[in-house]
N, C-alpha and C positions, 0 to 999 in steps of 0.2 A: 812559311814562306818559301816559295818554291821557284828556284832557278838554278841553272847550271851555267857555267863558264863554257862557251862555243867559240872563241875567237878563231881557232884553227878550222872551224867547220862552216863559217860564214857563206861560203860561195855554195856549197851543197845545200844549206838551209834556204838561202835565196831563191835557188831554183825550185826547191819544194813549196815554197809559199807562193810563187808565181804559178804554180801548177794546182793551188788551193789544197796542196797535202799539208799534212800535220808534220810539225818538225821532230827529229831525232834526238835522242840523248847523245851522250859523249860516245858511245861506241859506235864505230863505223860499221858499215854494212853493206852487202852486195845489192844491186839494183834489183835483182830478181832472187828472193830467198829460195833455198833448196826445199823440195818436197820430200816426203809427204809433211803434212802440219800435223799440229796436236790441238786437243781441246782442254781446257782448263776444267779439272775436277774437282779442285779444293773450293771453299765459299770464297777465299781471297788468295791469290798468289802473289807473293813478293817479287818484283823484278829487281834483281841486283845488277850492279855496274859490273861485276866480273863473276866468275864461277866460284864465288865462295860467299858465305854469310858474313865474313869478315869485311867485304865491301858494303858500300852504302846502297840503300834502296832507292832506285830511280823512279820506279812506278809501280803499279800492280796491275793484274789481270783477274777479273772475277768470273765466277762460275759460268760455265757455258760459252766462255769466249773462245773462238777458234784463233789460232795464232800460226804464223809462218815460222818455218824453221831456218835460221842462218847458220848455226854450227851445233854440232851434237858431241858432248863430251860424255856421254853416258849418264851419269848421275846429275849433270847440269845440261841444259838446253838454252842456246841463245836464240831468242824468238823476236819476231816482228808483230806487234799487235795491229788492230785495225786503224788505231790513229797514227800508225808509222813510227811508233816508238819502239825501241829496242832494249833489251835487257835479258838478263840470266835467270831463269825459273829452275827450281829443283823439278828432276822428271818425275819424281812420285806424286807431284802435284797436278800432273797433266796426264792424258791418255793419247797415244799415238793413233792417228786416224789412218785406216786402211781403205776407206772409202770416201764417200761424201763428207764434207764438214758438217759438224754437228748441227742439227736444226735446218739443213738446207733444204732437204727433201721432205720434211715433216712439219705438221703443224705445231707452234710454239706459243707459249704464254710468257710474259714478263712479270716478274715480281714487282709489285705496285706499292708495297710497304716498305718501311725501313728495312724489315727483315721478315723472312717467312720461314716458318718450320716445314719440313717434309718428313712425312711418318711412314712406317712400314705397313700400315693399314689405316682404314678410314676411322681413326679413333686418337684421341689426343692425349688419353690418359692411360691407355694399355702399356704403351712403351714410349721411352725417350724417342724424341726426333732423330732420324739417321742422319740429318744434315740441317743447317740453318743457312738459307741463302740470303744474300744482302740484296738490297734494292737494285733493280735493273738486271738481275739475273735472268737470262733466257732459258727456257726450259721445253724440251719436246713433250707434249701433252696429248692426250686423248680428250676431246672436248665432249661433254655428255649431251645427249639429245635435249635434256630438260635444263634451260638455262637458269633455272633456280637450284640445281642440284648443288650440294655442298661440297663435294670432293671431285678434283681432277686427278686423274692417273698420270703420272709423269715419269719418263725415262731419264735418268740422270746422265751426265756426259760419261760417267764410268760404268754404264750399263745398268745400274741398280735401278729397279722399280720402287715407286713410292707414290704418296697421296699427299696433294696440297689442297688448302681450303680455297674456295672460290673467291673469297673475299680478300686473299693475299696476293692475287693475279690479276692481270689486264690481258684481254685478247686483242686490244687495239693498239696502234701506235701513232695514234694522230699528233700533229705538231701542236705544241702549246702556244697559245697567245703570250704576250708578254704578262699581263695580270695573272694568267693561270701559272706562268713560269715563276713568278714571285710567291704565288701562294706555295707552289713545290718547294721553292728554296726554305720558307718558313717552317716546313714539316722536319727540316733537319736541325733547327735551332737546338743547340746543347750537344749535338754530335761532336765527338772529341777530335782535335786536330791530331793528323797524324801524317809525318813527312813522308811524301811519296804516295800518299793515300788516294785511291780512286773509289772507294766504296763508301757505302752508309755505315760500315764499322769504323771509319776514319778517313776523312778527306785531308788533303791539304789545300791551300788558298787556290791555287790553278786548278786542280783536279776537280773541286767543287764547282768553278766556273765552267770548266769544260764540259761537266755534266749537264748543267743548267742550259748552256747555250745548245747542247746536243738535243735536247728535248724542245727546241724551237726549231730544229731542222737542220742544224749547222754543225760539221765536224771541226771543231777549232783546234789549234795546237795545245800542246800538253802544258807547256810552261809559261809562266807569266810574261817573261821578257819577249818570247816569240809571239804570244798572244797579242802584245801591244803593237807588233809591227806587221801583223798578218793582214794580208790583202782582203781578207773578208770583213774587216771593220774599218770604220771612217773616223777621223778626229772629229772631236765635238768640244765646244767651249764650255768651260765649267757653268757659266751663266745660262746655257742652254740644255743642261741636263734634264733627260727625261727618264722615267722609270724603264729599267732593263738596260740602261747604258753600262758600260764597264769601266771600272776605275783601277788605275795602276798607280802603285805606290813604289817609291825608293828614294836614294840618295841622289840620283840623276836620270835623265833619259837614257843613259847607257847603262844603268844599273837598277833595273826594276826587279823589286823583289816580293811584290805583293799585289794581290788584286781583290776585287769584290764587285758586287753588283749594286747600283744605285737603285732605291725602291721608292723615291719620291719624299717630299717633305724634309730634305737635307738629311736623310738617313741612308744607309747602305748595309747590305748583308754581306757577311765574309766569314771565312774560316780562319782563324788567326791564333798567334801564339801570344799575343798581347794581353796581359793582366789573367785573362781565363781563355785556356787554350781549347777553343771550342767554335762552332758556327754561332755567330751572334750579330746582333744589329748595333751599329754604332753611328754616331753623328759625325757627319763630313767636316762641320764646322769645328769639332774638337781640335785644340791646338796640335795635339800629337798626329792626327791624320792629315789635318791641312799643311802641316810642314813636310809631310812626305809624299803628298799627291803630286805626281808627275805630269799624268795625262789621263784624258778620258777618250773613250771609244764607244761607237755604236755599230752593231752588227749591221751589214747591209742588207 
């Protein structure tokens, strides 16, 4: 369940929502982050509330993500991600950009499987992978002339060169239809729940929904409570639910703590800690979920 208290920040959030931007977490941030930026070099980098691992994880940034700098404390960098979320990342998990953003002026591919191994040579047995990249990681790549070639040469965000198999990546970024998006969601069944998670190594409920809606072409807010009030969605009655509609759960409209996607036939897919902490399909008519259902939304 992913939501944070923001009563002191509602005016700033409302401004962002009107602008179709994505809400920020509890840390305040200047309107224009300082340059230069960084690129994430770790498979998944935790974003903490403060410059310490003793603070809670508010979100994550995955391999190849370019981030803007808000404040630099040496070992810790306060960054803003593309969805306008802020948090502190350990500097050792990123590389400082001295030129264009990673992938900005190069051909890129995107990891299309739940994860993908990157090797030092075109061989899966000779050495261990140099890195395992999560779903949606963007990598600078040299595209072979032969479309059936098994290997792509990639340059990682930290500058290392490696090889990834053709079947692990996609060269296109087409928007998914709702049926295609639901099929994508089902590929993550069984992926563990992780608070603050935004990767296939572990999502939280709103991170999972944000990822799915992004693949339909919309950058939705990060947290469930802000998603429900986002101007990019419209209210829908429960009796009128259609596949692809978003469901929001909690103790009241003012305290939304969970979200999922309706997939038809009274079922919805979500990432939950209830009973089994993982991505799973549940019945909306189950007493537990019916009692908690607060509202429904359809992406415009």
